[in-house]
mmCIF file of the protein (N, C-alpha, C, O) and its ligand, coordinates in Angstrom:
data_MODEL
# 
_entry.id   MODEL 
# 
loop_
_entity.id 
_entity.type 
_entity.pdbx_number_of_molecules 
1 polymer     1 
2 non-polymer 1 
# 
_entity_poly.entity_id                      1 
_entity_poly.type                           'polypeptide(L)' 
_entity_poly.nstd_linkage                   no 
_entity_poly.nstd_monomer                   no 
_entity_poly.pdbx_seq_one_letter_code       
;(UNK)(UNK)(UNK)(UNK)(UNK)(UNK)(UNK)(UNK)(UNK)(UNK)(UNK)(UNK)(UNK)(UNK)(UNK)(UNK)
(UNK)(UNK)(UNK)(UNK)(UNK)(UNK)(UNK)(UNK)(UNK)(UNK)(UNK)(UNK)(UNK)(UNK)(UNK)(UNK)
(UNK)(UNK)(UNK)(UNK)(UNK)(UNK)(UNK)(UNK)(UNK)(UNK)(UNK)(UNK)(UNK)(UNK)
;
_entity_poly.pdbx_seq_one_letter_code_can   XXXXXXXXXXXXXXXXXXXXXXXXXXXXXXXXXXXXXXXXXXXXXX 
_entity_poly.pdbx_strand_id                 A 
# 
loop_
_entity_poly_seq.entity_id 
_entity_poly_seq.num 
_entity_poly_seq.mon_id 
_entity_poly_seq.hetero 
1 1  UNK n 
1 2  UNK n 
1 3  UNK n 
1 4  UNK n 
1 5  UNK n 
1 6  UNK n 
1 7  UNK n 
1 8  UNK n 
1 9  UNK n 
1 10 UNK n 
1 11 UNK n 
1 12 UNK n 
1 13 UNK n 
1 14 UNK n 
1 15 UNK n 
1 16 UNK n 
1 17 UNK n 
1 18 UNK n 
1 19 UNK n 
1 20 UNK n 
1 21 UNK n 
1 22 UNK n 
1 23 UNK n 
1 24 UNK n 
1 25 UNK n 
1 26 UNK n 
1 27 UNK n 
1 28 UNK n 
1 29 UNK n 
1 30 UNK n 
1 31 UNK n 
1 32 UNK n 
1 33 UNK n 
1 34 UNK n 
1 35 UNK n 
1 36 UNK n 
1 37 UNK n 
1 38 UNK n 
1 39 UNK n 
1 40 UNK n 
1 41 UNK n 
1 42 UNK n 
1 43 UNK n 
1 44 UNK n 
1 45 UNK n 
1 46 UNK n 
# 
loop_
_struct_asym.id 
_struct_asym.entity_id 
A 1 
B 2 
# 
loop_
_chem_comp.id 
_chem_comp.type 
_chem_comp.mon_nstd_flag 
UNK 'L-peptide linking' . 
ZN  non-polymer         . 
# 
_pdbx_entity_nonpoly.entity_id   2 
_pdbx_entity_nonpoly.name        ? 
_pdbx_entity_nonpoly.comp_id     ZN 
# 
_pdbx_nonpoly_scheme.asym_id         B 
_pdbx_nonpoly_scheme.entity_id       2 
_pdbx_nonpoly_scheme.mon_id          ZN 
_pdbx_nonpoly_scheme.ndb_seq_num     1 
_pdbx_nonpoly_scheme.pdb_seq_num     101 
_pdbx_nonpoly_scheme.auth_seq_num    101 
_pdbx_nonpoly_scheme.pdb_mon_id      ZN 
_pdbx_nonpoly_scheme.auth_mon_id     ZN 
_pdbx_nonpoly_scheme.pdb_strand_id   A 
_pdbx_nonpoly_scheme.pdb_ins_code    . 
# 
loop_
_atom_site.group_PDB 
_atom_site.id 
_atom_site.type_symbol 
_atom_site.label_atom_id 
_atom_site.label_alt_id 
_atom_site.label_comp_id 
_atom_site.label_asym_id 
_atom_site.label_entity_id 
_atom_site.label_seq_id 
_atom_site.pdbx_PDB_ins_code 
_atom_site.Cartn_x 
_atom_site.Cartn_y 
_atom_site.Cartn_z 
_atom_site.occupancy 
_atom_site.B_iso_or_equiv 
_atom_site.pdbx_formal_charge 
_atom_site.auth_seq_id 
_atom_site.auth_comp_id 
_atom_site.auth_asym_id 
_atom_site.auth_atom_id 
_atom_site.pdbx_PDB_model_num 
ATOM   1   N  N  . UNK A 1 1  ? 20.601 108.903 -12.909 1.00 0.00 ? 1   UNK A N  1 
ATOM   2   C  CA . UNK A 1 1  ? 20.040 108.875 -14.265 1.00 0.00 ? 1   UNK A CA 1 
ATOM   3   C  C  . UNK A 1 1  ? 21.092 108.480 -15.286 1.00 0.00 ? 1   UNK A C  1 
ATOM   4   O  O  . UNK A 1 1  ? 20.816 107.714 -16.209 1.00 0.00 ? 1   UNK A O  1 
ATOM   5   N  N  . UNK A 1 2  ? 22.328 109.017 -15.113 1.00 0.00 ? 2   UNK A N  1 
ATOM   6   C  CA . UNK A 1 2  ? 23.385 108.670 -16.057 1.00 0.00 ? 2   UNK A CA 1 
ATOM   7   C  C  . UNK A 1 2  ? 23.703 107.179 -15.981 1.00 0.00 ? 2   UNK A C  1 
ATOM   8   O  O  . UNK A 1 2  ? 24.029 106.550 -16.987 1.00 0.00 ? 2   UNK A O  1 
ATOM   9   N  N  . UNK A 1 3  ? 23.604 106.629 -14.787 1.00 0.00 ? 3   UNK A N  1 
ATOM   10  C  CA . UNK A 1 3  ? 23.859 105.203 -14.616 1.00 0.00 ? 3   UNK A CA 1 
ATOM   11  C  C  . UNK A 1 3  ? 22.836 104.399 -15.422 1.00 0.00 ? 3   UNK A C  1 
ATOM   12  O  O  . UNK A 1 3  ? 23.157 103.364 -16.007 1.00 0.00 ? 3   UNK A O  1 
ATOM   13  N  N  . UNK A 1 4  ? 21.613 104.895 -15.437 1.00 0.00 ? 4   UNK A N  1 
ATOM   14  C  CA . UNK A 1 4  ? 20.540 104.244 -16.191 1.00 0.00 ? 4   UNK A CA 1 
ATOM   15  C  C  . UNK A 1 4  ? 20.917 104.140 -17.668 1.00 0.00 ? 4   UNK A C  1 
ATOM   16  O  O  . UNK A 1 4  ? 20.686 103.112 -18.306 1.00 0.00 ? 4   UNK A O  1 
ATOM   17  N  N  . UNK A 1 5  ? 21.498 105.208 -18.202 1.00 0.00 ? 5   UNK A N  1 
ATOM   18  C  CA . UNK A 1 5  ? 21.881 105.199 -19.612 1.00 0.00 ? 5   UNK A CA 1 
ATOM   19  C  C  . UNK A 1 5  ? 23.089 104.302 -19.844 1.00 0.00 ? 5   UNK A C  1 
ATOM   20  O  O  . UNK A 1 5  ? 23.179 103.627 -20.869 1.00 0.00 ? 5   UNK A O  1 
ATOM   21  N  N  . UNK A 1 6  ? 24.006 104.296 -18.902 1.00 0.00 ? 6   UNK A N  1 
ATOM   22  C  CA . UNK A 1 6  ? 25.214 103.480 -19.069 1.00 0.00 ? 6   UNK A CA 1 
ATOM   23  C  C  . UNK A 1 6  ? 24.894 101.998 -19.114 1.00 0.00 ? 6   UNK A C  1 
ATOM   24  O  O  . UNK A 1 6  ? 25.630 101.212 -19.711 1.00 0.00 ? 6   UNK A O  1 
ATOM   25  N  N  . UNK A 1 7  ? 23.792 101.620 -18.479 1.00 0.00 ? 7   UNK A N  1 
ATOM   26  C  CA . UNK A 1 7  ? 23.414 100.206 -18.476 1.00 0.00 ? 7   UNK A CA 1 
ATOM   27  C  C  . UNK A 1 7  ? 22.825 99.770  -19.807 1.00 0.00 ? 7   UNK A C  1 
ATOM   28  O  O  . UNK A 1 7  ? 22.685 98.575  -20.066 1.00 0.00 ? 7   UNK A O  1 
ATOM   29  N  N  . UNK A 1 8  ? 22.481 100.726 -20.643 1.00 0.00 ? 8   UNK A N  1 
ATOM   30  C  CA . UNK A 1 8  ? 21.895 100.381 -21.934 1.00 0.00 ? 8   UNK A CA 1 
ATOM   31  C  C  . UNK A 1 8  ? 22.966 100.389 -23.017 1.00 0.00 ? 8   UNK A C  1 
ATOM   32  O  O  . UNK A 1 8  ? 23.805 101.289 -23.054 1.00 0.00 ? 8   UNK A O  1 
ATOM   33  N  N  . UNK A 1 9  ? 22.942 99.409  -23.882 1.00 0.00 ? 9   UNK A N  1 
ATOM   34  C  CA . UNK A 1 9  ? 23.922 99.350  -24.969 1.00 0.00 ? 9   UNK A CA 1 
ATOM   35  C  C  . UNK A 1 9  ? 23.565 100.316 -26.086 1.00 0.00 ? 9   UNK A C  1 
ATOM   36  O  O  . UNK A 1 9  ? 24.443 100.946 -26.675 1.00 0.00 ? 9   UNK A O  1 
ATOM   37  N  N  . UNK A 1 10 ? 22.285 100.430 -26.374 1.00 0.00 ? 10  UNK A N  1 
ATOM   38  C  CA . UNK A 1 10 ? 21.817 101.285 -27.461 1.00 0.00 ? 10  UNK A CA 1 
ATOM   39  C  C  . UNK A 1 10 ? 20.615 102.101 -27.000 1.00 0.00 ? 10  UNK A C  1 
ATOM   40  O  O  . UNK A 1 10 ? 19.488 101.853 -27.429 1.00 0.00 ? 10  UNK A O  1 
ATOM   41  N  N  . UNK A 1 11 ? 20.863 103.098 -26.105 1.00 0.00 ? 11  UNK A N  1 
ATOM   42  C  CA . UNK A 1 11 ? 19.738 103.900 -25.625 1.00 0.00 ? 11  UNK A CA 1 
ATOM   43  C  C  . UNK A 1 11 ? 19.069 104.653 -26.765 1.00 0.00 ? 11  UNK A C  1 
ATOM   44  O  O  . UNK A 1 11 ? 19.717 105.384 -27.514 1.00 0.00 ? 11  UNK A O  1 
ATOM   45  N  N  . UNK A 1 12 ? 17.785 104.464 -26.878 1.00 0.00 ? 12  UNK A N  1 
ATOM   46  C  CA . UNK A 1 12 ? 17.025 105.059 -27.974 1.00 0.00 ? 12  UNK A CA 1 
ATOM   47  C  C  . UNK A 1 12 ? 15.702 105.613 -27.455 1.00 0.00 ? 12  UNK A C  1 
ATOM   48  O  O  . UNK A 1 12 ? 15.016 104.944 -26.682 1.00 0.00 ? 12  UNK A O  1 
ATOM   49  N  N  . UNK A 1 13 ? 15.334 106.825 -27.868 1.00 0.00 ? 13  UNK A N  1 
ATOM   50  C  CA . UNK A 1 13 ? 14.031 107.346 -27.447 1.00 0.00 ? 13  UNK A CA 1 
ATOM   51  C  C  . UNK A 1 13 ? 12.910 106.682 -28.248 1.00 0.00 ? 13  UNK A C  1 
ATOM   52  O  O  . UNK A 1 13 ? 12.964 106.606 -29.475 1.00 0.00 ? 13  UNK A O  1 
ATOM   53  N  N  . UNK A 1 14 ? 11.919 106.215 -27.543 1.00 0.00 ? 14  UNK A N  1 
ATOM   54  C  CA . UNK A 1 14 ? 10.786 105.583 -28.212 1.00 0.00 ? 14  UNK A CA 1 
ATOM   55  C  C  . UNK A 1 14 ? 9.995  106.642 -28.977 1.00 0.00 ? 14  UNK A C  1 
ATOM   56  O  O  . UNK A 1 14 ? 9.623  107.669 -28.410 1.00 0.00 ? 14  UNK A O  1 
ATOM   57  N  N  . UNK A 1 15 ? 9.740  106.397 -30.243 1.00 0.00 ? 15  UNK A N  1 
ATOM   58  C  CA . UNK A 1 15 ? 8.993  107.370 -31.047 1.00 0.00 ? 15  UNK A CA 1 
ATOM   59  C  C  . UNK A 1 15 ? 7.524  107.419 -30.652 1.00 0.00 ? 15  UNK A C  1 
ATOM   60  O  O  . UNK A 1 15 ? 6.806  108.361 -30.988 1.00 0.00 ? 15  UNK A O  1 
ATOM   61  N  N  . UNK A 1 16 ? 7.094  106.401 -29.942 1.00 0.00 ? 16  UNK A N  1 
ATOM   62  C  CA . UNK A 1 16 ? 5.687  106.323 -29.573 1.00 0.00 ? 16  UNK A CA 1 
ATOM   63  C  C  . UNK A 1 16 ? 5.384  107.040 -28.258 1.00 0.00 ? 16  UNK A C  1 
ATOM   64  O  O  . UNK A 1 16 ? 4.468  107.859 -28.188 1.00 0.00 ? 16  UNK A O  1 
ATOM   65  N  N  . UNK A 1 17 ? 6.164  106.725 -27.207 1.00 0.00 ? 17  UNK A N  1 
ATOM   66  C  CA . UNK A 1 17 ? 5.861  107.293 -25.891 1.00 0.00 ? 17  UNK A CA 1 
ATOM   67  C  C  . UNK A 1 17 ? 6.948  108.246 -25.405 1.00 0.00 ? 17  UNK A C  1 
ATOM   68  O  O  . UNK A 1 17 ? 6.745  108.941 -24.409 1.00 0.00 ? 17  UNK A O  1 
ATOM   69  N  N  . UNK A 1 18 ? 8.101  108.297 -26.082 1.00 0.00 ? 18  UNK A N  1 
ATOM   70  C  CA . UNK A 1 18 ? 9.158  109.221 -25.690 1.00 0.00 ? 18  UNK A CA 1 
ATOM   71  C  C  . UNK A 1 18 ? 10.072 108.697 -24.608 1.00 0.00 ? 18  UNK A C  1 
ATOM   72  O  O  . UNK A 1 18 ? 11.061 109.351 -24.277 1.00 0.00 ? 18  UNK A O  1 
ATOM   73  N  N  . UNK A 1 19 ? 9.776  107.537 -24.046 1.00 0.00 ? 19  UNK A N  1 
ATOM   74  C  CA . UNK A 1 19 ? 10.636 106.946 -23.025 1.00 0.00 ? 19  UNK A CA 1 
ATOM   75  C  C  . UNK A 1 19 ? 11.893 106.376 -23.672 1.00 0.00 ? 19  UNK A C  1 
ATOM   76  O  O  . UNK A 1 19 ? 11.874 105.934 -24.821 1.00 0.00 ? 19  UNK A O  1 
ATOM   77  N  N  . UNK A 1 20 ? 13.004 106.396 -22.898 1.00 0.00 ? 20  UNK A N  1 
ATOM   78  C  CA . UNK A 1 20 ? 14.244 105.810 -23.410 1.00 0.00 ? 20  UNK A CA 1 
ATOM   79  C  C  . UNK A 1 20 ? 14.231 104.316 -23.159 1.00 0.00 ? 20  UNK A C  1 
ATOM   80  O  O  . UNK A 1 20 ? 13.822 103.861 -22.091 1.00 0.00 ? 20  UNK A O  1 
ATOM   81  N  N  . UNK A 1 21 ? 14.671 103.566 -24.127 1.00 0.00 ? 21  UNK A N  1 
ATOM   82  C  CA . UNK A 1 21 ? 14.745 102.117 -23.976 1.00 0.00 ? 21  UNK A CA 1 
ATOM   83  C  C  . UNK A 1 21 ? 15.992 101.621 -24.681 1.00 0.00 ? 21  UNK A C  1 
ATOM   84  O  O  . UNK A 1 21 ? 16.574 102.320 -25.510 1.00 0.00 ? 21  UNK A O  1 
ATOM   85  N  N  . UNK A 1 22 ? 16.396 100.402 -24.341 1.00 0.00 ? 22  UNK A N  1 
ATOM   86  C  CA . UNK A 1 22 ? 17.548 99.801  -25.002 1.00 0.00 ? 22  UNK A CA 1 
ATOM   87  C  C  . UNK A 1 22 ? 17.079 99.197  -26.317 1.00 0.00 ? 22  UNK A C  1 
ATOM   88  O  O  . UNK A 1 22 ? 16.154 98.386  -26.342 1.00 0.00 ? 22  UNK A O  1 
ATOM   89  N  N  . UNK A 1 23 ? 17.712 99.592  -27.393 1.00 0.00 ? 23  UNK A N  1 
ATOM   90  C  CA . UNK A 1 23 ? 17.296 99.128  -28.718 1.00 0.00 ? 23  UNK A CA 1 
ATOM   91  C  C  . UNK A 1 23 ? 17.206 97.604  -28.768 1.00 0.00 ? 23  UNK A C  1 
ATOM   92  O  O  . UNK A 1 23 ? 16.353 97.041  -29.455 1.00 0.00 ? 23  UNK A O  1 
ATOM   93  N  N  . UNK A 1 24 ? 18.107 96.941  -28.020 1.00 0.00 ? 24  UNK A N  1 
ATOM   94  C  CA . UNK A 1 24 ? 18.115 95.481  -28.017 1.00 0.00 ? 24  UNK A CA 1 
ATOM   95  C  C  . UNK A 1 24 ? 16.892 94.893  -27.306 1.00 0.00 ? 24  UNK A C  1 
ATOM   96  O  O  . UNK A 1 24 ? 16.526 93.741  -27.537 1.00 0.00 ? 24  UNK A O  1 
ATOM   97  N  N  . UNK A 1 25 ? 16.263 95.698  -26.437 1.00 0.00 ? 25  UNK A N  1 
ATOM   98  C  CA . UNK A 1 25 ? 15.104 95.208  -25.688 1.00 0.00 ? 25  UNK A CA 1 
ATOM   99  C  C  . UNK A 1 25 ? 13.786 95.651  -26.303 1.00 0.00 ? 25  UNK A C  1 
ATOM   100 O  O  . UNK A 1 25 ? 12.717 95.262  -25.832 1.00 0.00 ? 25  UNK A O  1 
ATOM   101 N  N  . UNK A 1 26 ? 13.856 96.466  -27.356 1.00 0.00 ? 26  UNK A N  1 
ATOM   102 C  CA . UNK A 1 26 ? 12.627 96.973  -27.948 1.00 0.00 ? 26  UNK A CA 1 
ATOM   103 C  C  . UNK A 1 26 ? 12.003 95.988  -28.920 1.00 0.00 ? 26  UNK A C  1 
ATOM   104 O  O  . UNK A 1 26 ? 12.415 94.833  -29.029 1.00 0.00 ? 26  UNK A O  1 
ATOM   105 N  N  . UNK A 1 27 ? 11.008 96.479  -29.612 1.00 0.00 ? 27  UNK A N  1 
ATOM   106 C  CA . UNK A 1 27 ? 10.334 95.655  -30.613 1.00 0.00 ? 27  UNK A CA 1 
ATOM   107 C  C  . UNK A 1 27 ? 9.967  96.527  -31.797 1.00 0.00 ? 27  UNK A C  1 
ATOM   108 O  O  . UNK A 1 27 ? 10.058 97.752  -31.717 1.00 0.00 ? 27  UNK A O  1 
ATOM   109 N  N  . UNK A 1 28 ? 9.554  95.914  -32.887 1.00 0.00 ? 28  UNK A N  1 
ATOM   110 C  CA . UNK A 1 28 ? 9.197  96.683  -34.074 1.00 0.00 ? 28  UNK A CA 1 
ATOM   111 C  C  . UNK A 1 28 ? 7.879  97.427  -33.895 1.00 0.00 ? 28  UNK A C  1 
ATOM   112 O  O  . UNK A 1 28 ? 6.973  96.967  -33.200 1.00 0.00 ? 28  UNK A O  1 
ATOM   113 N  N  . UNK A 1 29 ? 7.797  98.594  -34.540 1.00 0.00 ? 29  UNK A N  1 
ATOM   114 C  CA . UNK A 1 29 ? 6.540  99.326  -34.532 1.00 0.00 ? 29  UNK A CA 1 
ATOM   115 C  C  . UNK A 1 29 ? 5.529  98.560  -35.379 1.00 0.00 ? 29  UNK A C  1 
ATOM   116 O  O  . UNK A 1 29 ? 5.874  97.575  -36.032 1.00 0.00 ? 29  UNK A O  1 
ATOM   117 N  N  . UNK A 1 30 ? 4.293  99.016  -35.362 1.00 0.00 ? 30  UNK A N  1 
ATOM   118 C  CA . UNK A 1 30 ? 3.240  98.269  -36.059 1.00 0.00 ? 30  UNK A CA 1 
ATOM   119 C  C  . UNK A 1 30 ? 3.558  98.093  -37.539 1.00 0.00 ? 30  UNK A C  1 
ATOM   120 O  O  . UNK A 1 30 ? 3.286  97.038  -38.112 1.00 0.00 ? 30  UNK A O  1 
ATOM   121 N  N  . UNK A 1 31 ? 4.143  99.137  -38.169 1.00 0.00 ? 31  UNK A N  1 
ATOM   122 C  CA . UNK A 1 31 ? 4.472  99.017  -39.594 1.00 0.00 ? 31  UNK A CA 1 
ATOM   123 C  C  . UNK A 1 31 ? 5.873  98.432  -39.803 1.00 0.00 ? 31  UNK A C  1 
ATOM   124 O  O  . UNK A 1 31 ? 6.297  98.219  -40.939 1.00 0.00 ? 31  UNK A O  1 
ATOM   125 N  N  . UNK A 1 32 ? 6.592  98.172  -38.696 1.00 0.00 ? 32  UNK A N  1 
ATOM   126 C  CA . UNK A 1 32 ? 7.898  97.531  -38.792 1.00 0.00 ? 32  UNK A CA 1 
ATOM   127 C  C  . UNK A 1 32 ? 9.014  98.409  -39.321 1.00 0.00 ? 32  UNK A C  1 
ATOM   128 O  O  . UNK A 1 32 ? 10.090 97.908  -39.648 1.00 0.00 ? 32  UNK A O  1 
ATOM   129 N  N  . UNK A 1 33 ? 8.780  99.717  -39.412 1.00 0.00 ? 33  UNK A N  1 
ATOM   130 C  CA . UNK A 1 33 ? 9.795  100.603 -39.988 1.00 0.00 ? 33  UNK A CA 1 
ATOM   131 C  C  . UNK A 1 33 ? 10.848 101.030 -38.990 1.00 0.00 ? 33  UNK A C  1 
ATOM   132 O  O  . UNK A 1 33 ? 11.946 101.426 -39.382 1.00 0.00 ? 33  UNK A O  1 
ATOM   133 N  N  . UNK A 1 34 ? 10.533 100.958 -37.688 1.00 0.00 ? 34  UNK A N  1 
ATOM   134 C  CA . UNK A 1 34 ? 11.513 101.363 -36.682 1.00 0.00 ? 34  UNK A CA 1 
ATOM   135 C  C  . UNK A 1 34 ? 11.255 100.619 -35.380 1.00 0.00 ? 34  UNK A C  1 
ATOM   136 O  O  . UNK A 1 34 ? 10.210 100.000 -35.183 1.00 0.00 ? 34  UNK A O  1 
ATOM   137 N  N  . UNK A 1 35 ? 12.260 100.704 -34.486 1.00 0.00 ? 35  UNK A N  1 
ATOM   138 C  CA . UNK A 1 35 ? 12.159 100.046 -33.194 1.00 0.00 ? 35  UNK A CA 1 
ATOM   139 C  C  . UNK A 1 35 ? 11.514 100.983 -32.189 1.00 0.00 ? 35  UNK A C  1 
ATOM   140 O  O  . UNK A 1 35 ? 11.853 102.166 -32.144 1.00 0.00 ? 35  UNK A O  1 
ATOM   141 N  N  . UNK A 1 36 ? 10.614 100.490 -31.402 1.00 0.00 ? 36  UNK A N  1 
ATOM   142 C  CA . UNK A 1 36 ? 10.041 101.233 -30.294 1.00 0.00 ? 36  UNK A CA 1 
ATOM   143 C  C  . UNK A 1 36 ? 10.203 100.388 -29.043 1.00 0.00 ? 36  UNK A C  1 
ATOM   144 O  O  . UNK A 1 36 ? 10.596 99.223  -29.117 1.00 0.00 ? 36  UNK A O  1 
ATOM   145 N  N  . UNK A 1 37 ? 9.895  100.985 -27.875 1.00 0.00 ? 37  UNK A N  1 
ATOM   146 C  CA . UNK A 1 37 ? 10.104 100.241 -26.642 1.00 0.00 ? 37  UNK A CA 1 
ATOM   147 C  C  . UNK A 1 37 ? 9.186  99.023  -26.594 1.00 0.00 ? 37  UNK A C  1 
ATOM   148 O  O  . UNK A 1 37 ? 8.162  98.962  -27.275 1.00 0.00 ? 37  UNK A O  1 
ATOM   149 N  N  . UNK A 1 38 ? 9.580  98.065  -25.775 1.00 0.00 ? 38  UNK A N  1 
ATOM   150 C  CA . UNK A 1 38 ? 8.855  96.801  -25.738 1.00 0.00 ? 38  UNK A CA 1 
ATOM   151 C  C  . UNK A 1 38 ? 7.399  96.989  -25.327 1.00 0.00 ? 38  UNK A C  1 
ATOM   152 O  O  . UNK A 1 38 ? 6.503  96.335  -25.862 1.00 0.00 ? 38  UNK A O  1 
ATOM   153 N  N  . UNK A 1 39 ? 7.173  97.887  -24.376 1.00 0.00 ? 39  UNK A N  1 
ATOM   154 C  CA . UNK A 1 39 ? 5.797  98.115  -23.923 1.00 0.00 ? 39  UNK A CA 1 
ATOM   155 C  C  . UNK A 1 39 ? 4.904  98.575  -25.067 1.00 0.00 ? 39  UNK A C  1 
ATOM   156 O  O  . UNK A 1 39 ? 3.797  98.066  -25.243 1.00 0.00 ? 39  UNK A O  1 
ATOM   157 N  N  . UNK A 1 40 ? 5.393  99.547  -25.849 1.00 0.00 ? 40  UNK A N  1 
ATOM   158 C  CA . UNK A 1 40 ? 4.603  100.059 -26.967 1.00 0.00 ? 40  UNK A CA 1 
ATOM   159 C  C  . UNK A 1 40 ? 4.468  99.005  -28.057 1.00 0.00 ? 40  UNK A C  1 
ATOM   160 O  O  . UNK A 1 40 ? 3.411  98.873  -28.674 1.00 0.00 ? 40  UNK A O  1 
ATOM   161 N  N  . UNK A 1 41 ? 5.528  98.266  -28.291 1.00 0.00 ? 41  UNK A N  1 
ATOM   162 C  CA . UNK A 1 41 ? 5.478  97.226  -29.314 1.00 0.00 ? 41  UNK A CA 1 
ATOM   163 C  C  . UNK A 1 41 ? 4.448  96.171  -28.948 1.00 0.00 ? 41  UNK A C  1 
ATOM   164 O  O  . UNK A 1 41 ? 3.676  95.721  -29.794 1.00 0.00 ? 41  UNK A O  1 
ATOM   165 N  N  . UNK A 1 42 ? 4.443  95.777  -27.669 1.00 0.00 ? 42  UNK A N  1 
ATOM   166 C  CA . UNK A 1 42 ? 3.471  94.779  -27.228 1.00 0.00 ? 42  UNK A CA 1 
ATOM   167 C  C  . UNK A 1 42 ? 2.056  95.321  -27.378 1.00 0.00 ? 42  UNK A C  1 
ATOM   168 O  O  . UNK A 1 42 ? 1.147  94.590  -27.771 1.00 0.00 ? 42  UNK A O  1 
ATOM   169 N  N  . UNK A 1 43 ? 1.868  96.595  -27.067 1.00 0.00 ? 43  UNK A N  1 
ATOM   170 C  CA . UNK A 1 43 ? 0.540  97.199  -27.156 1.00 0.00 ? 43  UNK A CA 1 
ATOM   171 C  C  . UNK A 1 43 ? 0.078  97.315  -28.601 1.00 0.00 ? 43  UNK A C  1 
ATOM   172 O  O  . UNK A 1 43 ? -1.065 96.999  -28.928 1.00 0.00 ? 43  UNK A O  1 
ATOM   173 N  N  . UNK A 1 44 ? 0.983  97.775  -29.462 1.00 0.00 ? 44  UNK A N  1 
ATOM   174 C  CA . UNK A 1 44 ? 0.614  97.973  -30.863 1.00 0.00 ? 44  UNK A CA 1 
ATOM   175 C  C  . UNK A 1 44 ? 0.380  96.672  -31.606 1.00 0.00 ? 44  UNK A C  1 
ATOM   176 O  O  . UNK A 1 44 ? -0.468 96.603  -32.496 1.00 0.00 ? 44  UNK A O  1 
ATOM   177 N  N  . UNK A 1 45 ? 1.125  95.649  -31.247 1.00 0.00 ? 45  UNK A N  1 
ATOM   178 C  CA . UNK A 1 45 ? 1.035  94.393  -31.984 1.00 0.00 ? 45  UNK A CA 1 
ATOM   179 C  C  . UNK A 1 45 ? 0.092  93.381  -31.336 1.00 0.00 ? 45  UNK A C  1 
ATOM   180 O  O  . UNK A 1 45 ? 0.021  92.229  -31.763 1.00 0.00 ? 45  UNK A O  1 
ATOM   181 N  N  . UNK A 1 46 ? -0.625 93.813  -30.311 1.00 0.00 ? 46  UNK A N  1 
ATOM   182 C  CA . UNK A 1 46 ? -1.534 92.903  -29.643 1.00 0.00 ? 46  UNK A CA 1 
ATOM   183 C  C  . UNK A 1 46 ? -2.719 92.560  -30.553 1.00 0.00 ? 46  UNK A C  1 
ATOM   184 O  O  . UNK A 1 46 ? -3.600 91.797  -30.158 1.00 0.00 ? 46  UNK A O  1 
HETATM 185 ZN ZN . ZN  B 2 .  ? 7.229  103.420 -26.010 1.00 0.00 2 101 ZN  A ZN 1 
# 
């Protein structure tokens, strides 16, 4: 698990689903106020 975090440059908890994601790989939330994981961003902005 620690290795998983070390591979991320900017590990950030997604405010939407709670999963950790790399800030560089995420996307903007629907209102654009913060970064969420790519999966949630794709879902919200579909
Ligand atoms: Zn998410």
